[in-house]
C-alpha positions as CSV (number, residue, x, y, z in Angstrom):
1,X,92.9,-6.1,-4.7
2,X,89.5,-4.5,-4.2
3,X,87.5,-5.9,-7.1
4,X,87.7,-8.9,-9.5
5,X,85.8,-7.7,-12.5
6,X,87.8,-8.7,-15.6
7,X,90.6,-10.1,-13.4
8,X,92.0,-13.5,-14.6
9,X,91.8,-16.1,-11.9
10,X,93.5,-19.5,-12.2
11,X,92.0,-22.3,-10.0
12,X,93.3,-25.9,-9.8
13,X,91.0,-28.6,-8.6
14,X,88.0,-26.7,-9.9
15,X,85.8,-29.7,-10.7
16,X,84.4,-30.0,-7.2
17,X,84.6,-28.8,-3.6
18,X,86.3,-25.5,-2.7
19,X,87.8,-25.2,-6.2
20,X,84.3,-25.4,-7.9
21,X,82.9,-23.0,-5.3
22,X,85.7,-20.5,-5.9
23,X,85.0,-20.6,-9.7
24,X,81.4,-19.9,-9.1
25,X,82.0,-17.0,-6.7
26,X,84.7,-15.4,-8.9
27,X,82.5,-15.7,-12.0
28,X,79.7,-13.9,-10.1
29,X,82.1,-11.1,-9.4
30,X,83.0,-10.8,-13.1
31,X,86.3,-12.5,-13.1
32,X,87.6,-14.5,-16.1
33,X,88.7,-18.0,-15.3
34,X,91.4,-20.6,-16.2
35,X,90.3,-23.9,-14.6
36,X,92.0,-27.2,-14.0
37,X,91.0,-30.6,-12.6
38,X,92.3,-34.1,-13.1
39,X,88.6,-35.2,-13.3
40,X,87.7,-34.1,-16.9
41,X,84.0,-34.9,-16.5
42,X,83.6,-32.7,-13.4
43,X,85.7,-30.0,-14.8
44,X,83.5,-29.9,-17.9
45,X,80.4,-29.6,-15.7
46,X,81.9,-26.6,-13.9
47,X,82.8,-25.0,-17.2
48,X,79.4,-25.5,-18.8
49,X,77.6,-24.1,-15.7
50,X,79.7,-20.9,-15.8
51,X,80.4,-20.3,-19.5
52,X,77.3,-18.1,-19.9
53,X,78.6,-15.8,-17.1
54,X,82.2,-15.2,-18.0
55,X,85.1,-16.2,-20.3
56,X,86.6,-19.6,-19.4
57,X,89.4,-21.8,-20.5
58,X,89.8,-25.2,-18.9
59,X,92.2,-28.1,-19.1
60,X,92.3,-31.5,-17.4
61,X,95.7,-32.6,-16.1
62,X,97.5,-33.8,-13.0
63,X,99.1,-30.9,-11.1
64,X,102.0,-33.2,-10.2
65,X,103.0,-32.9,-13.9
66,X,105.4,-29.9,-14.0
67,X,105.4,-29.7,-17.8
68,X,101.6,-29.7,-17.9
69,X,101.4,-26.8,-15.5
70,X,104.0,-24.8,-17.4
71,X,102.1,-25.3,-20.6
72,X,98.8,-24.3,-18.9
73,X,100.4,-21.1,-17.6
74,X,101.7,-20.2,-21.1
75,X,98.3,-21.0,-22.6
76,X,96.5,-18.9,-20.0
77,X,98.7,-15.9,-20.5
78,X,98.5,-16.2,-24.2
79,X,94.7,-16.4,-24.1
80,X,94.0,-13.6,-21.6
81,X,97.2,-11.6,-22.0
82,X,97.6,-11.5,-18.2
83,X,97.2,-13.5,-14.9
84,X,96.0,-11.8,-11.7
85,X,95.2,-14.5,-9.2
86,X,96.5,-18.1,-8.8
87,X,94.8,-20.5,-6.5
88,X,96.6,-23.7,-5.9
89,X,93.7,-25.7,-4.6
90,X,94.1,-29.3,-6.0
91,X,94.7,-31.8,-3.2
92,X,94.3,-35.5,-2.2
93,X,94.5,-37.7,0.8
94,X,95.4,-41.3,1.6
95,X,93.0,-43.4,3.7
96,X,93.4,-44.1,7.4
97,X,96.8,-45.7,7.5
98,X,99.7,-45.5,10.0
99,X,103.2,-44.6,8.9
100,X,104.1,-48.2,9.4
101,X,101.3,-49.5,7.2
102,X,101.3,-47.0,4.3
103,X,102.9,-48.0,1.0
104,X,105.7,-45.5,0.1
105,X,104.3,-45.0,-3.4
106,X,101.0,-44.0,-1.9
107,X,102.8,-41.5,0.4
108,X,104.6,-40.1,-2.7
109,X,101.3,-39.8,-4.6
110,X,100.0,-37.4,-1.9
111,X,103.3,-35.5,-1.7
112,X,103.5,-35.1,-5.5
113,X,100.0,-33.5,-5.8
114,X,99.6,-31.7,-2.5
115,X,103.1,-30.2,-2.3
116,X,104.8,-30.3,-5.6
117,X,101.6,-29.2,-7.4
118,X,101.7,-26.0,-5.3
119,X,105.4,-25.5,-6.0
120,X,105.0,-26.1,-9.7
121,X,101.9,-23.9,-10.0
122,X,103.6,-21.0,-8.1
123,X,106.8,-21.1,-10.2
124,X,104.9,-21.5,-13.5
125,X,102.6,-18.5,-13.0
126,X,104.8,-16.2,-10.9
127,X,106.4,-14.5,-13.9
128,X,103.0,-13.5,-15.3
129,X,101.6,-12.4,-11.9
130,X,104.6,-10.1,-11.3
131,X,103.7,-8.2,-14.5
132,X,100.5,-7.0,-12.9
133,X,100.2,-3.9,-10.6
134,X,98.6,-6.2,-8.0
135,X,98.3,-9.9,-7.9
136,X,97.8,-12.8,-5.5
137,X,98.9,-16.4,-5.0
138,X,96.5,-18.4,-2.7
139,X,97.7,-21.8,-1.5
140,X,95.1,-24.1,0.1
141,X,96.7,-25.9,3.1
142,X,94.4,-27.4,5.9
143,X,93.8,-27.1,9.6
144,X,96.1,-30.1,9.5
145,X,98.8,-27.8,8.2
146,X,98.7,-26.2,11.7
147,X,98.5,-29.4,13.7
148,X,99.2,-33.0,13.0
149,X,96.8,-35.9,13.5
150,X,97.5,-39.7,13.5
151,X,96.9,-42.0,10.6
152,X,97.2,-39.0,8.1
153,X,101.0,-38.5,8.0
154,X,101.2,-37.9,4.2
155,X,98.3,-35.4,4.3
156,X,99.6,-33.5,7.3
157,X,103.2,-33.5,6.1
158,X,102.2,-31.9,2.8
159,X,99.9,-29.4,4.3
160,X,102.6,-28.3,6.8
161,X,104.9,-28.1,3.8
162,X,102.4,-25.9,1.9
163,X,102.3,-23.6,4.9
164,X,106.1,-23.3,5.1
165,X,106.5,-22.8,1.3
166,X,103.8,-20.1,1.4
167,X,105.3,-18.2,4.3
168,X,108.7,-18.3,2.7
169,X,107.4,-17.2,-0.6
170,X,105.4,-14.3,1.0
171,X,108.7,-13.0,2.5
172,X,110.5,-13.2,-0.8
173,X,107.7,-11.4,-2.6
174,X,107.2,-8.7,0.1
175,X,108.5,-5.9,-2.2
176,X,106.6,-7.1,-5.3
177,X,103.0,-6.6,-6.4
178,X,102.3,-10.3,-5.5
179,X,100.5,-11.1,-2.2
180,X,100.7,-14.7,-0.9
181,X,98.0,-16.2,1.3
182,X,97.9,-19.6,2.9
183,X,94.4,-20.9,3.7
184,X,93.7,-23.5,6.4
185,X,90.2,-25.0,6.0
186,X,88.6,-27.3,8.6
187,X,85.5,-29.4,8.2
188,X,84.5,-28.3,4.6
189,X,82.0,-30.4,2.7
190,X,84.2,-31.7,-0.2
191,X,84.9,-35.1,-1.8
192,X,88.5,-35.4,-0.5
193,X,87.6,-38.3,1.9
194,X,85.6,-40.1,-0.8
195,X,88.5,-39.8,-3.3
196,X,91.2,-41.0,-0.9
197,X,93.3,-44.0,-1.7
198,X,94.2,-46.9,0.5
199,X,92.7,-47.7,3.9
200,X,89.1,-48.8,4.7
201,X,86.3,-47.1,2.7
202,X,84.2,-47.1,5.9
203,X,86.7,-44.8,7.5
204,X,86.0,-42.3,4.7
205,X,82.3,-42.3,5.6
206,X,83.3,-41.7,9.2
207,X,85.5,-38.7,8.3
208,X,82.7,-37.3,6.2
209,X,80.7,-36.6,9.4
210,X,83.4,-34.0,10.1
211,X,83.0,-32.3,6.7
212,X,79.9,-30.0,7.1
213,X,80.7,-26.4,6.0
214,X,79.4,-25.1,2.7
215,X,82.3,-24.7,0.2
216,X,80.7,-21.5,-1.3
217,X,80.7,-19.8,2.2
218,X,84.3,-20.7,2.5
219,X,85.1,-19.5,-1.1
220,X,83.6,-16.1,-0.2
221,X,85.8,-15.9,2.9
222,X,88.8,-16.7,0.8
223,X,87.9,-13.9,-1.6
224,X,87.6,-11.5,1.3
225,X,91.0,-12.7,2.5
226,X,92.5,-11.8,-0.8
227,X,90.9,-8.3,-0.7
228,X,92.2,-7.8,2.8
229,X,95.7,-9.1,2.0
230,X,95.7,-11.8,4.6
231,X,98.8,-14.0,4.9
232,X,97.2,-16.8,6.9
233,X,93.5,-17.6,6.8
234,X,91.9,-20.3,8.9
235,X,88.3,-21.0,7.6
236,X,85.5,-23.3,8.7
237,X,83.6,-23.4,11.9
238,X,86.3,-25.3,13.8
239,X,89.4,-23.7,12.3
240,X,90.2,-20.8,14.6
241,X,89.2,-22.9,17.7
242,X,91.4,-25.8,16.7
243,X,94.3,-23.5,15.9
244,X,94.2,-21.7,19.3
245,X,93.5,-24.9,21.3
246,X,96.5,-26.5,19.6
247,X,98.7,-23.6,20.5
248,X,97.6,-23.7,24.2
249,X,97.6,-27.5,24.6
250,X,99.7,-29.2,21.9
251,X,98.6,-32.7,21.1
252,X,95.5,-32.5,23.3
253,X,93.2,-31.3,20.5
254,X,94.8,-33.7,18.1
255,X,94.1,-36.6,20.4
256,X,90.5,-35.4,20.8
257,X,90.0,-35.1,17.1
258,X,91.5,-38.6,16.7
259,X,88.8,-40.0,18.9
260,X,86.0,-38.0,17.2
261,X,86.9,-38.0,13.6
262,X,89.2,-40.9,12.7
263,X,88.1,-43.6,15.1
264,X,84.7,-45.3,15.1
């Protein structure tokens, strides 16, 4: 996919962070947008900021609601008559909690959004994407989908699952017009720590010290990844280093990050 002018791009979690940045960057390239976020207020801000630049539809719902995603897919296709790119970006995290400490319902909350939201979105939009001469599904995992870290078992589990799902789906769609890319961001300046549930709020402030990279810079790299038909894309200043160090010395880099990021 060489250009995005008049392409229809669907982005979940578009009210802030990487999702908002992706909406801004795609709008600048002439794409038409279908945006989602559970935060209706932030979603409306994104829509208003971009509505003079391109055609936008938006809807606030929880991506863990399969019926809501199916209806949004139908609405998007009916409005634009096509879908070219789907970006499953919406995601959440629990606070700093051990597996022993975490409430199982909180664990399920993370799984429902981070993993099932990606599965639901992919299945709902795939029939429309396959109708296009070229199309893409982009699933946002994390650097913690390439390595595990302590006290974030729900988040790491789901991001590994997104990676496995994406790689499996990419093989299945190899002979179709649909490309699948899994993105592994590290250290991006988003609200994910501030919006986490459970744990000590002070731990979120500590984790924010790790979140430095500009989401718009990352969004532009993701767009280039789509153009280059990447299957796996680590992004962020630490992503490639962490990935390779973890391959060379498993658990060493995780323990180091544990000390730097999640412990005071």
